[in-house]
Phi, psi and omega in degrees: 000145182286134179291332188224316188284143186229013180263186182280150182229134175243122172278102182271022179205096174209169181222130171226178174212193185297324188285340180244006186299330180288346180269352190301313175309313187290314186296313176305312181293325177303312183279349178078035182260140178280338183183176179210157173254120178268116185282316193191152173270007178061025169264144177223132354300147180301147185284344187093144187296321175294314185294317179293329177302329177300337180296331188272100185295321183243146175301138177242087185300348179267355183240127189247129186254152181247158175268133178248108177302145180266095184277001191285343179264003187300136183106331177296162179291130176085001184293327181290320173298321179296316173309313181294315185291317182292324176298308172306318180288328175291324178299319179289333184267006170110008172300146180255351184186171179240132179258122174248137186260165187290351172301328176293123177091344183256287185233002180287126176247162182273184182294344176262006174079026177254145179299134179262115174291158178299325184259031175298128184294345181282348176271359175304330178305325176290312183297318184288317176296328176291319176298318179297319180273351179081011177276129178286147177269111178266109192230137172245108175233155184070202177191188187300139175310325179301332182294342185252353186274158179301151181273076180220185192290347180274355179279120189288346183239035182301314183295327179295317179292332177293320177294321181230071186300340177292352176270003180267133187231029183273006179264175182284359170295331180241151175293166178290151177297328178296324181290325178300313181292330175290319179303314180297313181298324179301325179291306184305314185292319184280352183232068186293344182265000173262134177271129178242136172245108173286098182298163182057049174057054176080040173063032174067031174287164172299149181303320180295327178284326172301317183296308183297319176296319171299325175281341185268324188238104186297342182268015184246140173220168176225165174236175186256007191295136176049034187234004184294331181296323181275319182300328195253006178301160183295332185265008188229330195294327177295316176305307184293327172302312179296326177291321177295309180306324182287336186226056192292340176272001190247356188246133188241131175292130173205152181246337192068022174309129177237122175226084182233174176293316180285332184223153167228130177215114001272163176267181187297338176258017176085008183243226182246140167249134184235116174065024181263090188295334178297331184282002185246015175290336180216166179284011180057061196308306194292326180283327178291317178301317178292317177311302181292327184297319180300316177303307186300316182291333178290316185276336191246005180226167172256022184296149176253166179064028177285144171285128176287164185294332189236088183303338183296341188282338183164156179277354186287161174259172184231158174256133180296151185267344178043061179285138172313150182306316183292326176288322174301320180299319180289309185301305184289333199216298199294313189297320176293321177299316181292313190289315188277347186052052182289146177298147181297151176254131183310128169087359185235118183282151172242117183276134179280000000 
């Protein structure tokens, strides 16, 4: 239950698949959500918007789906035309956005075996088709700075990386996080007619760079998925609160809730479950209720010593942002509706 807010909420960053489609309504009700934006089913290569849509036996008017471009074929003859054609077809079929994943810029190679940079000109087909169709680009490039840092005791997410060593990108095999961020900003800057949502509070950029980009590019937004542990840390929460208050129409609430066959986030212990079919017999009521409750307390109260939603990220506690009511309304509801052009919900006003 919300400590203070009494309006509607849209979780604009979640993941389901055919094995969990039947749980969506129950999970939304458990969390008290009016709806959610389903970014991707976490399969690679992605199955395509129409193919994935067949997994949903019944229409789910509270769940809004995104298109995921298949970049695995980039460099093949006709691949750019295919990216354009498939995005436009998805838009016509009801997609509300386009999801790009962190393999872009990190380990994704083209048909010739060369790294695909975030600002690769062959991806212009995506940015331009998105602008033409009005679909926002929900994009996650790079990853948490700790995932690029040395694996020593100074790394704040060392235990998480020990549990998931495949998430460490600190070797020469990968580009630096700074390079990835520079490539990403070049794309946002050079495509002003395309709407971008930098997932994970600006793709894990430094707070000053998040603030600068929001102030520099009217086509740029961020979401809050899986970043509360960092946003609410002792050395960050005041700065993060100022960024949100300075750009109240640009920040979108999202959790990164994952309920798919290969992954659960959060799992029963507040971390990740990978390939554990036994954890999928129920929607894990208790941990999901706690998961969402920790979000509400972070955004709506000024409490200190709060537990953040994903304990696996680190043992520290966070301080609540205590956002004003009108900012909460934009964060939880209005901004997602405006950016993703979501259909109006009966009886619920969307403020422009």
